[in-house]
MARKOLTI-429561 format. One record per residue (C-alpha): residue in one letter; y, x, z. Coordinates in steps of 0.5 Angstrom, whole numbers, plus 500, padded with zeros to 3 digits. Each point is the difference from the previous one (the first is absolute). Layout:
// residues N
AYXZ;...
***
This chain:
// residues 546
M904269215;S495503504;E500499507;A497507502;V504504505;R502506497;N503506504;Y504505497;S502504506;W497508498;G504503506;A494500505;S496504495;S505505498;S502501507;R492502501;R500504495;R506504502;R498501507;G493502499;P502507499;R505500505;N495497505;Q495506498;G505505501;S501498507;R493499502;I499508497;A506502505;R497496506;F494504499;F503507498;L506500505;P495499507;V495506496;L507504499;L502499507;A493502503;A500506495;L507502503;A498499507;W493504499;V504506497;F505499506;W494500505;I496506497;T507504499;R502499507;D503506504;N495498506;Y499507503;A504506502;M500506497;E500504507;R494496502;F496505496;I503507502;S497503506;R504502506;D496507500;R503502493;V502507500;Y505500495;E503494496;A505499494;Y505494498;I502500493;N504494497;N499497493;I495506498;V501498493;A507502499;R499506505;R495502496;H505501494;D505504505;V495504503;F496503494;Q507501496;S501505505;N500507497;I497503507;W493499497;R500505496;L500505506;L492498500;P496505496;E498498493;G492498500;S500499508;Q497493503;A506498503;R504501493;E495496496;A500495505;I508499500;N499500492;S495494500;V504496505;S506501497;G497499493;K500493496;L497495505;P493497497;V503493501;P506496499;E506502504;W502493502;L492499502;V501506505;N507497502;N497494502;L493503504;S505505504;A507496501;G504503506;L497504505;C494505499;H497503507;I495506500;S497502506;G494505502;T497501507;S498508498;F503505496;D493503499;R498494496;P504498494;E495495498;D502497507;I507497497;L501493500;V505497495;A503493501;T505496496;R502493499;M499496494;T505495497;R496493498;I500502493;G496506502;C495496505;L499496493;A499506496;E495503505;R496495500;I500500492;I499508500;R494499504;R496496495;L501505494;G494504502;A504506503;V500498507;T493499503;D499495507;D498504506;F498494505;S500505506;G498495505;G505495498;L506504500;K500500492;L502507498;R501501493;H498507496;I503503494;S495505498;E504504495;A506501505;G495501506;L504495504;Y498495505;Y505494501;A501493504;V505495499;R502496507;G505495498;R505504496;T499506503;L496505496;L496506503;F496505497;A497507502;V495505497;S496499505;R496494501;N499501507;R507501501;L502493497;I495497504;R503503507;A507497497;L497493499;T496500507;L506503504;A501497507;E506497501;T501504506;D499506496;A505498494;L507503500;E505496503;Q505495496;S506504504;E498507498;F498497493;K507497499;E504507503;G496504494;I502495495;R508501503;M499507500;A498500493;G506497497;G502502493;E496507500;D495502496;I495501505;Y500499508;C494504503;R498500508;L496505504;I497497506;P498506504;D497496506;S494498495;I499508498;S495504504;M504505503;A500504506;S508500500;K504495496;P507503498;F503493498;D499493503;K503497493;L501504493;D503496495;L501502493;V505497494;V499503493;R505499494;F498502493;E506502495;E500503494;D501507501;S498500508;V496497506;R504498506;M496499507;L503498507;V495501506;Q501497506;G496501506;D500499508;F497506504;S494499505;T501500507;D495506501;F504504494;Q507499503;E497502507;N497506497;Y506502495;G506496502;V504506502;L499503493;L503493497;R507499501;A505496497;P505504495;S506504504;E505499494;P502495495;S498504494;L494505499;P503507497;A500501493;P493503497;F500506496;A500500493;A492503499;N493499498;A499496506;S505499506;I500497507;A506497504;L498499507;D503496506;L496501506;G504496505;Q500505505;P502508500;L495504497;A498504506;K499493504;F495498494;I496506501;E500499507;A497493499;L496503494;S497505505;H498494505;V497496495;S496506497;L497502507;E498493501;T497498493;G499507498;M504498493;I503507500;P497507503;Q504502506;W501507497;L504498494;L505496505;N501506504;T500506494;Y508500501;K504502506;P507500500;A504506501;Q505501505;A507504499;G499507501;D493500498;I498505495;I498497493;V494503496;S498494496;M502493497;E496496505;P505500506;L506498495;V496494497;A498498507;A508500502;V501496494;L495495502;A502499507;E507499498;S499495494;G502493500;P495494498;R502501492;I496505496;R499501492;I494504497;G499501493;W496503495;F503503494;G493503496;F498507500;D502507498;H494502495;L503507499;E498502507;M494503502;V497494501;P503493498;A505499506;P502493502;L508499501;L501496506;A506499504;S502495506;T506499504;F502499507;E506497503;T502504506;G506504503;Q500507497;E503504506;G494501504;V496502494;L505504498;M501504507;L492502499;Y502504494;D503505504;G493502503;I497501493;I499508499;V498503494;P494505500;Q502507498;G496503495;P495497495;K494496502;E494497497;I501493502;D507499503;L501492502;V507501504;P505496497;R506502496;V507497501;D505500494;Q507500499;D500492500;M496499506;V493499496;V494503504;H494502495;V493503502;P499506495;F493497498;V495504495;G502497493;G506498497;P506496503;N496493499;L496503506;K505501505;P500495505;T508498501;L504497505;A507498498;P506497503;F504494497;S505495502;D495495504;G495505502;F495505498;I496500493;L493503501;S496502494;S494504497;S505503495;Y507504501;P502498493;L499493501;A503500507;A506504497;A501495494;L499494505;K505502505;N506498497;T498494496;P503493502;E494496501;L499504506;T505496503;G499493496;E497494503;L495495497;N503494502;Q494497502;N497499507;G493502502;N496505503;I497503494;Y502501492;V495503496;S501502492;I495503496;K501501492;P493500498;R501503493;E504506503;A495501506;V493499496;R503505495;S502505505;L493500503;A496500494;N504507498;A499503507;A493498499;R499503493;E503506503;L495501506;A494498495;F502505495;S500505506;G493498502;L503498507;L499492499;K493500503;G495495495;Y505500494;T501504494;P506499496;E496495495;S497496505;L507500504;E503497494;A495495499;A501497507;A507501500;T502496493;P499493502;W504501506;V506504496;T499494495;T501495505;S506503503;E503500494;S501493500;L503499507;S507501502;D500500507;L497498507;V504497505;L499498507;L505498506;A497498506;S502498507;W497498507;S503497506;E498495506;G493501498;K501498492;L499504494;N504498494;A499504493;Q502500493;V497504494;R502500493;I496503494;S504501494;M498502493;H506502497;P507503503;G505495502;T507499497;L504506501;T506498505;T505505504;T496498506;P495505503;Q493499497;A497499507;E505495502;Q498496493;D493500502;A501498507;T505494498;A495498495;I495500505;E504496505;S502495495;T492497500;A500498507;P499493500;
***
């Protein structure tokens, strides 16, 4: 037998064959893992949020708007029918149509380029190009922006190291700082924002307060009166919140009156005297007031203010002189003066349209004053009706219902009328209107809302009435500068727009130097209920307050 040593073990060779690919994979993993970690670190580094948005917002801005989640808000805002009020073919309507249409880029990309807060500001009302928009991107948005800028639609603008980008097709300049995206129409405006000194930038506490006020509203706006060049500023601060709904838009306004304004006009701005305003008239336009003080004191305060400011001519304030018992009454003026002298703080005013059958279209106006009746009714004894016919007879007449009217030239809707009702007197331009209102339940009704002023306008009815009155005047040649044809051309857009509107409602109050106002613009009538419409309107407005 051969003495040669034979080795029958083949395990080592097999093991080497089995471990070869595994070793190769390990070597690849050991190579790529650091590369992957380095890439992730690089991505996190270039997409870090290391710039505060308020750092680029000027302290001397005159207005600003905060919009949370602008992409989602975009759907809510542009689904509102309120934009149908903009005239067809107008620049505003075209701008809304273009913005509300399909986006030129995927929505997911827009969501990442503007995530969370969008801030809009400007330092001048006169220059639209002065607007600066600031948003915060996600990390994906930061990476997407780097890719987009290399696709050819974006050109670099070095600008002395500021690294601006220009989108020529859109006419926009933009810059990226961390995850903050800034863009503006004006190159100079963007440069000013990027080079803004820290002392000239918005304070962080003020910026956070704006974010808090924006809350869940569609748009929160703030006007900064201190930055506006005005001789006298009525407000130190004025905030506006806007909420869009399908068939309405609601606004809440809050402001602080300036010290100068309060010194000049504070005597006129008294808090409401009663928990509720009186129910307004069911008219084309109606106002319910609570002056916070008797009307005579308000007029006295107004006379002092007008004397100092020249706001109202003195002859207008001194027109009416109250009469005394036993005086001979030869006109309506002493009776009206007596009503005004005795009136409380709550007043109604209503416009009910026109009577187109009079010699000229006669406005149908009425107002109520809450006052004691005894002193005024005693003056009726001084009314002496002249004997025999006169060409012009302005002496009041008293009928069996104690309604006083003046036999003015024309029909009954041209007769100034003073009529008593349960809480005071009605003063109207129309005898039939005063007689019809005299016993209506709304004269003793309450709005059930606290405030100094409530305004309700029915745009469709109001515009129709105005257009019909203007047509009468144009047809008679009494409307200077208009023929029936040119008037129709001018009135048609207004009539068409008003057909879409249901009502405009304002509820406002002021006290302790602060203004609170709520506005609603509705496109369609609300659901019918047994609640008076004015109360429905005010309640709907009140419910929008944050």
